[in-house]
N, C-alpha and C positions, 0 to 999 in steps of 0.2 A: 364808820370812818373816824375813828378816834374815840375819845372818852366822852361819855354823856355829859352835855353841858359844858365841856371844856373847849376853850379856844374859839368860842363863837362870838366873843365881843359883846355879849349881852349882859355881862356881870352876873350877879347872883340871883337876879329876878327872872332869868330865862325859864321857860317851861321845861319840865323835867326831860321831855323827849319830843323832838319835832319830826323824827324819822317816820316815814310811811312804810318802809321796807326793812326787813331784818338784814343786818350786815353779817356776812359769813367770812371767817378767816380763810385766806388763801396766801400763796407765795408764788405769784406770777411775775415774770419780768415784763416790763413795759417800756416801749420807746415812745417818746412824746416830743412834740415841737410846737413852738409858736414863733411865727416870723422865721428868722434865719437861725434860731437857737434850737438845736437838737439835743435831747437829753435821754438818759437811760436810768431806770430805777426799778423798784419792786412795788407791786400792789400787795397790801397786807390784808385788805378786806374788800368785799364786793357786795353790792345789792342790785336790785333791778333798776335802781335810780342812779347809781354811781359807784365810785371806788375811792379808796384812800391810798395815796402814793407816798411812800416813805421818802423824805428828802431833808437834807440838812440845809438846803437853800430853797424853801418853797416859793413859788411864784405868787404874785399879788392876787388878792381876791378879785374876781372878775376877768382874769386872764383866760382867753380862749385857747384851747389846745387841740392838736390832732393826736390821737392816741392809737397805738398799735400794740395788741397783746393777744396771746393765744393760750387757752387752757391746754394742759398736757394732752396730747393726742387729738386735739380738736382744731377746728378751723379758726384761723386768726380773725380777730375783730379789728376793724379800721374805722374809727368813729371820732366824733367831736365831743369835747367836754369843756366845762367852764369851772375854774377854781371857785368853789363855793365858800370855803373857809380854810384857814391855815392854823396849824399848831406849830408855832415857831420854835426853833431850837433854843433851849435855855437849860440851865443846870438841872431843873426838876422835870424836864420834858422827857418822858420815856419813849414817846413815839412821835418825833417831829415829822412834819410833812404837810400834805394838803388833801382836803376832801374835794373830789371832782365830781360834778353833776353831769351826767350825759345829756347832750342837747342834739336837736335835729336828727333824731333816730328815725330810720325808715321802719315801717311796720315789720318787715322781715328781720331787721337787726334787733328790734325790741323783742320779738318773739324768741330769737336765738338767745338773747340775754336772760329772758325769763326762764327758758329751758335750762341754761347753764346754772343759774342761781338755784333752781329747784333741784337739779342734780347734786350740787354741792351740799344743799341743805339735807337731802336724803342721805348722802354719804357721811355727812357730819353727824347726823342723828344715829347712824349705825356705830360710829366711833364713840359717841358720848350718850349713854342712855338717859342722862338728865337733860339733854338738849331737846327742847320742843317748843 
């Protein structure tokens, strides 16, 4: 969900990598809302734990969201997430947006996400022989 160590607010002393799951590139549309605010954007990467949503106006860290997205040809996901970190727009920001951590997943939804990420990883490995 963005660049390693970037935009996490921990300065230069942050651990090199806090992720527990590999992030994989995707280009899925996503509808999301919090309160009465409804928005549309694109997911640029996904893991079993969350997504990165491209946005020129990322929401504040800690914001709870309702997310709806569907992989091509797949069943739609309708789930909750929390803004875990943001990469604010600035002149040197290549990928402004927000990292969203999935929350309150049912076992069925968690299993579907794991299956989706494994499928993407498998297809990505076929496209890129150096990806492993």
